[in-house]
C-alpha positions in Angstrom: 0.0 0.0 0.0 1.5 3.4 -1.0 2.1 6.0 1.6 -0.6 8.3 0.1 -3.3 5.7 0.0 -4.4 5.9 3.6 -8.0 6.1 2.4 -7.6 2.6 1.0 -6.5 1.3 4.3 -9.4 3.2 6.0 -11.8 1.8 3.4 -10.7 -1.8 4.2 -11.0 -1.2 7.9 -14.2 0.7 7.4 -15.9 -2.1 5.5 -14.9 -4.6 8.2 -15.9 -2.2 10.8 -19.4 -1.8 9.3 -19.7 -5.6 9.2 -18.7 -5.7 12.9 -21.2 -3.0 13.8 -24.0 -4.7 11.9 -23.2 -7.9 13.8 -23.1 -5.8 16.9 -26.6 -4.6 16.2 -27.7 -8.2 15.9 -26.1 -8.6 19.3 -27.2 -5.4 21.2 -30.7 -5.0 19.8 -32.0 -8.6 20.4 -30.0 -8.6 23.7 -31.8 -5.4 24.8 -35.1 -7.0 24.0 -34.2 -10.3 25.7 -32.7 -9.1 28.9 -34.5 -5.6 28.8 -33.0 -2.4 30.2 -32.5 -4.2 33.6 -30.2 -6.8 32.2 -28.5 -4.1 30.1 -27.8 -2.2 33.3 -25.8 -5.2 34.6 -24.1 -5.8 31.3 -23.1 -2.1 30.9 -21.8 -1.9 34.5 -19.2 -4.6 33.8 -18.4 -3.6 30.2 -16.9 -0.1 31.0 -14.5 -1.6 33.6 -13.4 -4.3 31.1 -12.8 -1.6 28.5 -10.8 0.5 31.0 -8.5 -2.4 31.9 -8.2 -3.3 28.2 -7.2 0.3 27.4 -4.6 0.2 30.2 -3.2 -3.2 29.2 -3.1 -2.8 25.4 -4.9 0.3 24.3 -1.9 2.3 23.1 0.2 -0.5 21.8 -1.3 -1.1 18.3 -0.7 2.6 17.3 2.7 2.6 19.0 3.8 -0.6 17.2 2.3 0.6 14.0 4.3 3.9 14.2 7.6 2.3 15.1 7.3 -0.4 12.5 6.3 2.2 9.9 9.4 4.3 10.8 11.7 1.3 10.5 10.3 0.2 7.2 10.6 3.8 5.9 14.4 3.6 6.2 14.6 0.0 5.1 15.2 -1.6 8.5 12.9 -4.7 8.1 14.7 -6.6 10.8 14.2 -3.7 13.3 10.5 -3.6 12.4 10.1 -7.3 13.2 12.1 -7.0 16.4 9.7 -4.3 17.5 6.9 -6.8 17.0 8.6 -9.6 19.0 9.4 -7.4 22.0 5.8 -5.9 21.9 4.3 -9.4 21.8 6.1 -10.5 25.0 5.2 -7.3 26.8 1.5 -7.5 25.8 1.2 -11.1 27.1 2.4 -9.8 30.5 0.0 -6.9 30.6 -2.8 -9.2 29.6 -2.2 -11.6 32.5 -2.0 -8.7 35.0 -5.3 -7.1 33.8 -7.1 -10.4 33.8 -6.1 -11.1 37.4 -7.2 -7.6 38.5 -10.7 -8.0 37.1 -11.2 -11.7 37.9 -10.1 -11.5 41.5 -11.3 -7.9 42.1 -14.8 -8.3 40.7 -16.5 -8.8 44.1 -14.9 -5.7 45.6 -15.7 -3.6 42.6 -19.5 -4.4 42.6 -20.0 -4.3 46.3 -17.8 -1.4 47.3 -17.1 0.8 44.3 -20.2 0.6 42.0 -22.8 -0.9 44.3 -24.5 -3.0 41.6 -23.9 -6.5 43.0 -25.7 -8.4 40.3 -23.1 -7.2 37.7 -20.6 -9.6 39.4 -21.2 -12.5 37.1 -20.8 -10.4 34.0 -17.4 -9.2 35.2 -16.2 -12.8 35.8 -17.4 -13.9 32.4 -15.7 -11.1 30.5 -12.4 -11.1 32.3 -10.6 -13.9 30.3 -10.9 -11.7 27.2 -8.2 -9.6 28.7 -5.8 -12.5 28.2 -6.4 -12.6 24.4 -7.1 -9.1 23.1 -3.5 -8.0 23.9 -2.2 -10.8 21.7 -4.3 -9.5 18.8 -3.1 -6.0 19.5 0.5 -7.0 18.9 -0.3 -8.7 15.6 -2.6 -5.9 14.4 0.0 -3.2 15.2 2.7 -5.1 13.2 0.6 -5.5 10.1 -0.8 -2.0 10.3 2.8 -0.6 10.5 3.4 -2.5 7.2 0.2 -0.8 5.9 -1.6 -4.1 5.6 -5.0 -3.5 7.0 -6.6 -6.7 5.9 -5.5 -8.9 8.8 -6.8 -6.4 11.3 -10.1 -6.0 9.5 -10.7 -9.7 9.2 -9.8 -10.5 12.8 -12.3 -7.8 13.9 -15.0 -9.5 12.0 -14.1 -13.0 13.4 -13.9 -11.6 16.9 -17.3 -10.0 16.7 -18.9 -13.1 15.1 -17.8 -15.2 18.1 -19.0 -12.5 20.5 -22.5 -12.3 18.8 -23.2 -15.9 18.3 -22.0 -17.3 21.6 -23.1 -14.2 23.6 -26.7 -14.4 22.3 -26.8 -18.2 22.7 -25.7 -18.0 26.3 -28.0 -15.1 27.1 -31.0 -17.2 25.9 -29.7 -20.3 27.7 -29.2 -18.6 31.0 -32.3 -16.3 30.9 -34.3 -18.7 33.0 -31.9 -18.4 35.9 -32.2 -14.6 36.0 -31.3 -11.6 34.0 -28.0 -11.2 35.9 -26.9 -14.6 34.6 -28.2 -13.9 31.1 -26.1 -10.7 31.1 -23.1 -12.7 32.2 -23.7 -15.1 29.2 -23.7 -12.1 26.9 -20.5 -10.9 28.5 -18.8 -14.2 27.9 -19.3 -13.6 24.2 -16.5 -11.1 24.3 -14.2 -13.8 25.7 -15.1 -16.3 23.0 -14.6 -13.7 20.2 -11.2 -12.7 21.6 -10.1 -16.3 21.5 -11.2 -16.8 17.9 -9.7 -13.5 16.8 -6.3 -14.5 18.4 -6.3 -17.9 16.6 -6.9 -16.1 13.3 -4.0 -13.7 13.8 -1.7 -16.5 14.6 -2.8 -18.2 11.4 -2.2 -15.1 9.3 1.3 -14.6 10.7 2.3 -18.1 10.1 0.9 -18.0 6.6 3.1 -15.0 5.9 6.2 -16.3 7.7 8.1 -17.2 4.6 7.6 -13.8 3.1 8.5 -12.1 6.3 11.6 -14.3 6.6 12.8 -13.4 3.1 12.3 -9.7 3.9 14.4 -10.1 7.0 17.2 -11.8 5.1 17.3 -9.1 2.4 17.0 -6.2 4.9 19.6 -3.5 5.2 22.0 -3.7 8.2 21.3 -1.3 11.0 22.4 -1.1 14.6 20.0 -3.4 16.5 17.9 -1.8 19.3 18.1 -3.6 22.7 14.9 -4.8 24.3 15.1 -1.9 26.8 15.4 0.6 24.0 12.4 -0.8 22.1 10.2 -1.0 25.2 11.2 2.6 26.1 10.3 3.8 22.6 7.0 1.9 22.7 6.1 3.2 26.1 6.9 6.8 25.1 4.3 6.5 22.4 1.9 4.0 24.0 1.6 5.5 27.5 0.0 8.8 26.3 -2.3 6.9 23.9 -3.2 4.4 26.6 -4.0 7.2 29.0 -6.1 8.8 26.3 -7.8 5.4 25.6 -8.5 5.0 29.3 -10.0 8.5 29.9 -13.4 7.7 28.3 -13.7 4.3 30.0 -12.9 6.1 33.3 -15.5 8.7 32.5 -18.0 5.9 31.8 -17.2 4.4 35.2 -17.7 7.8 36.8 -21.0 7.9 34.8 -22.1 4.7 36.4 -21.4 6.1 39.9 -22.6 9.6 39.3 -25.7 8.8 37.2 -26.9 5.9 39.4 -26.4 7.9 42.6 -27.7 11.3 41.4 -30.8 9.7 39.9 -31.7 8.0 43.1 -31.0 11.2 45.1 -33.4 13.0 42.8 -36.3 10.6 43.5 -35.9 7.6 41.1 -35.8 4.1 42.5 -32.8 1.8 42.0 -34.7 -0.1 39.3 -35.7 3.1 37.5 -32.2 4.5 37.7 -30.7 1.2 36.4 -33.2 1.1 33.5 -32.5 4.7 32.5 -28.8 4.0 32.6 -29.4 1.0 30.4 -31.3 3.2 27.9 -28.4 5.7 27.8 -25.4 3.4 27.5 -26.8 0.1 26.2 -29.3 1.5 23.6 -28.8 5.2 22.6 -25.0 5.2 23.0 -24.8 2.0 20.8 -26.2 4.0 17.9 -23.9 6.9 18.6 -21.0 4.6 18.4 -22.0 3.1 15.0 -20.6 5.9 12.8 -17.3 5.8 14.8 -16.3 2.6 13.1 -15.5 4.5 9.9 -13.6 7.4 11.5 -11.7 5.0 13.8 -10.6 3.1 10.6 -9.5 6.5 9.2 -7.5 7.2 12.4 -5.8 3.8 12.4 -4.8 4.2 8.8 -3.5 7.7 9.3 -0.9 6.9 12.0 1.6 5.0 9.8 1.0 7.3 6.8 1.5 10.6 8.7 4.4 9.0 10.6 6.0 8.0 7.2 5.7 11.5 5.8 7.2 13.0 9.0 10.1 10.5 9.0 11.1 11.5 5.5 10.3 15.2 6.0 7.5 15.4 3.4 5.2 18.0 5.2 3.4 18.9 2.0 2.0 15.4 1.7 1.2 15.3 5.4 -0.9 18.5 5.1 -2.7 17.2 2.1 -3.5 13.9 4.0 -4.6 15.9 7.1 -7.1 17.9 5.0 -8.4 14.9 3.1 -8.9 13.0 6.4 -10.7 15.9 8.1 -13.1 16.3 5.1 -13.8 12.6 5.2 -14.5 12.7 9.0 -17.0 15.5 8.4 -18.6 13.8 5.5 -19.2 10.8 7.8 -20.0 12.5 11.1 -22.3 15.3 10.0 -25.0 13.2 8.3 -24.9 10.6 11.0 -25.4 13.2 13.7 -28.2 15.1 11.9 -29.8 11.9 10.7 -30.0 10.4 14.3 -31.3 13.8 15.6 -34.0 14.1 12.9 -35.4 10.6 13.4 -34.4 9.9 17.0 -37.8 8.9 18.2 -38.8 6.7 15.2 -35.3 5.0 15.2 -35.6 4.0 18.9 -39.2 2.8 18.4 -38.0 0.7 15.4 -35.2 -0.9 17.3 -36.6 -1.1 20.8 -40.4 -1.1 20.5 -40.9 -2.1 24.2 -38.9 0.8 25.6 -40.5 4.1 26.6 -40.3 7.4 24.6 -37.5 8.6 26.9 -35.1 6.4 24.9 -35.7 8.5 21.8 -35.2 11.7 23.8 -31.8 10.4 25.1 -30.7 9.7 21.5 -31.7 13.2 20.4 -29.5 14.7 23.1 -26.5 12.4 22.3 -26.7 12.7 18.5 -24.6 15.8 18.0 -21.8 14.1 19.8 -21.2 12.0 16.7 -19.7 15.1 14.9 -17.2 15.7 17.6 -16.3 12.0 18.1 -15.6 11.7 14.4 -13.2 14.6 14.5 -11.6 13.6 17.8 -10.7 10.2 16.4 -9.3 11.6 13.2 -7.4 14.4 14.9 -6.0 11.9 17.4 -4.7 9.7 14.6 -3.0 12.7 13.0 -1.4 13.9 16.2 -0.2 10.4 17.0 1.4 10.1 13.6 3.1 13.5 14.2 4.6 12.2 17.4 2.3 14.4 19.5 0.3 11.6 21.2 0.2 13.5 24.5 -1.8 16.4 23.1 -5.1 14.6 22.5 -4.8 13.0 25.9 -4.5 16.4 27.7 -7.3 17.8 25.6 -9.6 14.9 26.5 -8.8 15.3 30.2 -9.9 18.9 29.9 -13.1 17.9 28.1 -13.7 15.2 30.8 -13.5 17.8 33.6 -16.4 19.6 31.8 -18.3 16.3 31.6 -18.0 15.5 35.3 -19.3 18.9 36.3 -22.1 19.0 33.8 -23.2 15.4 34.4 -23.2 15.8 38.2 -25.2 19.0 38.0 -27.8 18.1 35.3 -28.5 14.4 36.1 -30.0 15.4 39.4 -32.6 17.6 37.6 -35.6 15.2 37.4 -36.8 16.5 34.0 -33.4 15.9 32.5 -32.2 12.8 34.4 -29.8 10.8 32.2 -30.2 13.4 29.4 -28.0 15.5 31.6 -25.2 12.9 31.3 -25.7 12.9 27.5 -25.3 16.7 27.4 -22.1 16.3 29.5 -20.7 13.8 27.0 -21.4 16.0 24.0 -19.8 19.1 25.7 -16.7 17.1 26.6 -16.2 15.9 23.1 -16.8 19.4 21.7 -14.1 21.0 24.0 -11.6 18.2 23.1 -12.3 18.6 19.4 -11.6 22.4 19.4 -8.4 22.0 21.3 -7.1 19.2 19.0 -7.9 21.4 15.9 -5.9 24.2 17.4 -3.0 21.9 18.0 -2.9 20.5 14.5 -3.1 24.0 12.9 -0.3 25.1 15.2 2.1 22.2 14.6 1.6 21.5 10.9 0.4 24.8 9.6 -2.5 23.4 7.7 -5.4 25.7 6.7 -9.0 24.6 6.5 -11.2 26.5 4.0 -14.5 27.6 5.5 -16.5 26.9 2.4 -15.1 23.4 1.8 -15.0 22.3 5.4 -18.2 23.9 6.9 -20.6 25.4 4.4 -20.8 22.6 1.8 -21.2 19.8 4.3 -23.7 21.8 6.4 -25.9 22.6 3.4 -25.9 18.9 2.5 -27.0 17.7 5.9 -29.6 20.4 6.4 -31.3 19.4 3.1 -30.9 15.7 4.2 -32.6 16.4 7.5 -35.5 18.2 5.8 -36.0 15.2 3.5 -35.8 12.8 6.4 -38.4 14.6 8.6 -40.8 15.4 5.8 -40.8 12.0 4.2 -41.3 10.3 7.6 -44.3 12.5 8.4 -45.9 11.8 5.0 -45.3 8.1 5.2 -45.9 7.1 8.8 -49.7 7.1 8.7 -49.8 4.6 5.8 -46.7 2.5 6.3 -46.3 2.5 10.1 -43.3 3.6 12.1 -40.8 0.9 11.1 -41.3 1.0 7.4 -41.6 4.8 7.3 -38.4 5.1 9.3 -36.4 2.8 7.0 -37.7 4.4 3.8 -37.1 7.9 5.1 -33.5 7.0 6.0 -33.0 5.8 2.4 -34.5 9.0 0.9 -32.4 11.1 3.3 -29.2 9.2 2.4 -29.8 9.7 -1.3 -30.6 13.4 -0.9 -27.4 13.9 1.2 -25.0 12.4 -1.4 -26.8 14.1 -4.4 -26.5 17.5 -2.7 -23.0 16.9 -1.5 -21.8 16.0 -5.0 -23.8 18.8 -6.4 -22.1 21.5 -4.3 -18.7 19.9 -4.9 -18.4 18.6 -1.4 -16.5 15.5 -2.6 -13.5 15.9 -4.9 -12.6 13.5 -7.7 -9.1 12.9 -6.3 -10.5 11.9 -3.0 -12.8 9.3 -4.6 -9.9 8.0 -6.6 -8.0 7.3 -3.4 -10.5 4.5 -2.3 -10.5 1.0 -3.9 -12.2 1.1 -7.4 -12.3 4.9 -7.0 -11.6 5.7 -10.6 -14.5 3.5 -11.8 -16.8 5.2 -9.3 -15.6 8.6 -10.6 -16.4 7.7 -14.2 -19.9 6.5 -13.2 -20.6 9.7 -11.3 -19.3 11.9 -14.1 -21.6 10.2 -16.6 -24.5 10.8 -14.3 -23.3 14.5 -14.0 -23.0 14.2 -10.2 -19.3 14.8 -10.0 -17.7 18.1 -11.0 
């Protein structure tokens, strides 16, 4: 993969990510209906703690490995690149064992003393073994990403999610008769099963490519070999800031569990009502907010080795060009997702969770605008990591998180807002971090973002899209019912968005050409007179 083709890597990861998210919908949506918001409350109490430990044990390593491997390959040191992988692999096995032990043996204390949701204990036990296997995948993924081979990462993500969905749903059904806390634990074990399957696949890919890798090592240029200490030091310098950044939002989600549950009960809600509202926020509405992230996360992962490569050889002009293309792509993805979820928040939640109250749709409405900022944060983080400024997005996210704590604590206790106060806090936190990251990128790389290209054209497109979505739904719902009217309206809105975006020149031909089969797509769009 050429150094300027990061959109191809993003496209590969994006497609696999979409598949993963679709499978995730087949997991979360039926699961929500099976174990209801009560069971989702138990599941979502354990999951943020697992994600936090995962972030601490391996969160920053794929990007760090990717960056170091990319830098070694850029100067022709294939042996050094492979040595980075070997050292990283051993280190990640150790961190996996430690994080597993912390969750497995500390579960009882966490649910009884820290979170006070004792029925989440079984979910924590069930998900803890996944911490042994995900770090293994992280080492392999970082190595192949540094080689700008995104296929292994994408495929392993699909396999991992397949195991999680199939086994998780099966066990949730199987254990439902014993109680929703056991059903939630069965669903949690799906993550463990998926991690095992994904690790097996990555081992297979590596051994399938071992002859090619061996020949590369034999023909590699000779360089001074870094010691294990030197490699670990370089990895930690990059990985620690990224890990801290990865851990911030899981920490905030843990704080959310504590703040939201306590403040709701202090404002007059019963424990059961508070748990259900929290389940609606994190297990239902937030699931939809996270869906568009798969594309921008793929973009960020692809950007790290590409930007790093450009910086290593001093090609700042190409780096600026890639930064602008990535930012435009993030906006093209994030804006319609946010406005679409806001426009049809109630119908979408009724479509997916027909048994839940109208409050679920209101929560989604409040959370929806966060998609724009999440999309930009992920993209900007990938850019800054590639520039060797991994600490900057961490600091900025900490600042945003301070806003979140204050807002969530204050607004959640307002009975009319309840968990919507936490949603507002989340959106504000992401907005603050986005603005600070943007300032840092402009300062350190000197890139300029044209107002017309980056604001006006995308905004015009999503406003027209929203009008089409709301109008078509209102015209169709009386005849087709909520579900069909919602689906058809989303289709109309999507078509309107892309037609208007192409019409105003919001997508450039060179950007389309950067994705797989892009030149063929450009020719088709030109014939249809949709591309300038």
